MARLO-612882 format. One record per residue (C-alpha): residue number from 1; residue in three letters; chain; x, y, z. Coordinates in pm, whole numbers. Layout:
BEGIN
R;pos;code;unit;xx;yy;zz
R;NUM;ala;A;X;Y;Z;
...
END
This chain:
BEGIN
R;pos;code;unit;xx;yy;zz
R;1;unk;A;-11;-26;-14;
R;2;unk;A;103;324;-85;
R;3;unk;A;193;601;150;
R;4;unk;A;-26;895;143;
R;5;unk;A;-258;631;146;
R;6;unk;A;-164;528;539;
R;7;unk;A;-113;898;570;
R;8;unk;A;-521;1028;502;
R;9;unk;A;-727;854;723;
R;10;unk;A;-540;992;974;
R;11;unk;A;-531;1364;761;
R;12;unk;A;-917;1319;773;
R;13;unk;A;-954;1232;1176;
R;14;unk;A;-650;1562;1296;
R;15;unk;A;-945;1764;1013;
R;16;unk;A;-1294;1654;1218;
R;17;unk;A;-1146;1715;1553;
R;18;unk;A;-993;2106;1443;
R;19;unk;A;-1302;2136;1294;
R;20;unk;A;-1543;1995;1625;
R;21;unk;A;-1300;2246;1830;
R;22;unk;A;-1358;2523;1663;
R;23;unk;A;-1737;2392;1593;
R;24;unk;A;-1755;2376;2019;
R;25;unk;A;-1547;2714;2041;
R;26;unk;A;-1811;2958;1847;
R;27;unk;A;-2028;2748;2068;
R;28;unk;A;-1918;2913;2406;
R;29;unk;A;-2241;3071;2660;
R;30;unk;A;-2199;3384;2763;
R;31;unk;A;-2221;3378;3136;
R;32;unk;A;-2264;3811;3126;
R;33;unk;A;-2522;3797;2914;
R;34;unk;A;-2734;3436;3139;
R;35;unk;A;-2618;3605;3467;
R;36;unk;A;-2782;3937;3341;
R;37;unk;A;-3108;3729;3254;
R;38;unk;A;-3118;3543;3593;
R;39;unk;A;-3033;3882;3790;
R;40;unk;A;-3355;4048;3589;
R;41;unk;A;-3555;3733;3803;
R;42;unk;A;-3427;3845;4071;
R;43;unk;A;-3547;4130;4016;
R;44;unk;A;-3885;4084;3945;
R;45;unk;A;-3890;3886;4236;
R;46;unk;A;-3792;4158;4438;
R;47;unk;A;-3987;4397;4369;
R;48;unk;A;-4322;4118;4394;
R;49;unk;A;-4133;4104;4810;
R;50;unk;A;-4151;4467;4809;
R;51;unk;A;-4550;4467;4667;
R;52;unk;A;-4665;4184;4858;
R;53;unk;A;-4919;4276;5110;
R;54;unk;A;-4845;3988;5340;
R;55;unk;A;-4536;3938;5564;
R;56;unk;A;-4532;3546;5447;
R;57;unk;A;-4544;3630;5103;
R;58;unk;A;-4280;3891;5110;
R;59;unk;A;-4041;3615;5262;
R;60;unk;A;-4184;3348;5014;
R;61;unk;A;-4070;3584;4717;
R;62;unk;A;-3708;3715;4968;
R;63;unk;A;-3592;3305;4952;
R;64;unk;A;-3730;3277;4522;
R;65;unk;A;-3509;3512;4468;
R;66;unk;A;-3140;3401;4736;
R;67;unk;A;-3201;3121;4537;
R;68;unk;A;-3192;3226;4217;
R;69;unk;A;-2942;3420;4351;
R;70;unk;A;-2788;3094;4462;
R;71;unk;A;-2785;2953;4094;
R;72;unk;A;-2629;3264;3972;
R;73;unk;A;-2317;3279;4191;
R;74;unk;A;-2083;3077;3939;
R;75;unk;A;-2182;3241;3610;
R;76;unk;A;-2088;3534;3787;
R;77;unk;A;-1827;3358;3884;
R;78;unk;A;-1783;3280;3468;
R;79;unk;A;-1809;3635;3379;
R;80;unk;A;-1543;3743;3587;
R;81;unk;A;-1679;4122;3654;
R;82;unk;A;-1523;4232;3927;
R;83;unk;A;-1826;4518;3967;
R;84;unk;A;-2057;4269;4012;
R;85;unk;A;-1965;4064;4173;
R;86;unk;A;-1911;4322;4413;
R;87;unk;A;-2234;4450;4385;
R;88;unk;A;-2380;4049;4448;
R;89;unk;A;-2265;4011;4693;
R;90;unk;A;-2491;4300;4869;
R;91;unk;A;-2776;4149;4715;
R;92;unk;A;-2696;3878;4888;
R;93;unk;A;-2630;4051;5219;
R;94;unk;A;-2972;4321;5192;
R;95;unk;A;-3175;3936;5076;
R;96;unk;A;-3110;3740;5350;
R;97;unk;A;-3176;4027;5590;
R;98;unk;A;-3465;4093;5414;
R;99;unk;A;-3624;3738;5541;
R;100;unk;A;-3404;3784;5854;
R;101;unk;A;-3640;4049;5976;
R;102;unk;A;-3878;4049;6214;
R;103;unk;A;-4126;4247;6035;
R;104;unk;A;-4223;4369;5715;
R;105;unk;A;-4126;4695;5746;
R;106;unk;A;-3818;4681;5796;
R;107;unk;A;-3845;4347;5548;
R;108;unk;A;-3920;4624;5307;
R;109;unk;A;-3628;4821;5358;
R;110;unk;A;-3405;4529;5339;
R;111;unk;A;-3550;4483;5028;
R;112;unk;A;-3584;4823;4870;
R;113;unk;A;-3173;4826;4945;
R;114;unk;A;-3114;4438;4747;
R;115;unk;A;-3409;4625;4459;
R;116;unk;A;-3056;4893;4455;
R;117;unk;A;-2824;4691;4459;
R;118;unk;A;-3037;4409;4131;
R;119;unk;A;-3028;4686;3926;
R;120;unk;A;-2695;4825;3948;
R;121;unk;A;-2559;4455;3926;
R;122;unk;A;-2771;4411;3585;
R;123;unk;A;-2631;4764;3410;
R;124;unk;A;-2296;4662;3547;
R;125;unk;A;-2274;4345;3451;
R;126;unk;A;-2478;4522;3054;
R;127;unk;A;-2183;4799;3042;
R;128;unk;A;-1937;4461;3177;
R;129;unk;A;-2015;4217;2855;
R;130;unk;A;-2066;4505;2648;
R;131;unk;A;-1582;4610;2685;
R;132;unk;A;-1595;4238;2615;
R;133;unk;A;-1783;4227;2283;
R;134;unk;A;-1583;4586;2086;
R;135;unk;A;-1290;4372;2321;
R;136;unk;A;-1321;4088;2040;
END
């Protein structure tokens, strides 16, 4: 058998793997955008908690927001935006304080702070993502 006929299958495998690698590199998720979407949900839950008339419903929505925040932490770390991480931690502190509060008035005070921090995180993520896209 000729030598070039032995090399062709190996070249096909190498080219196939390179093509697969190229396709995979184009489809990696955009962590900043995913974290931004999650923070929009956190913002909605926080607003729902603030608009609640009963203390139990406010706590329910606060815990839903905290749960979503826990799931979003890994995306924030992958996004690697220090300002968004900082404001997300502030949001978490405020939400936890709202969940631990004993009255609806104190809870709403902490929820208001959490809402401001959430809006800051969203704005920071949008700005950071747009800067990353322009650099690429």
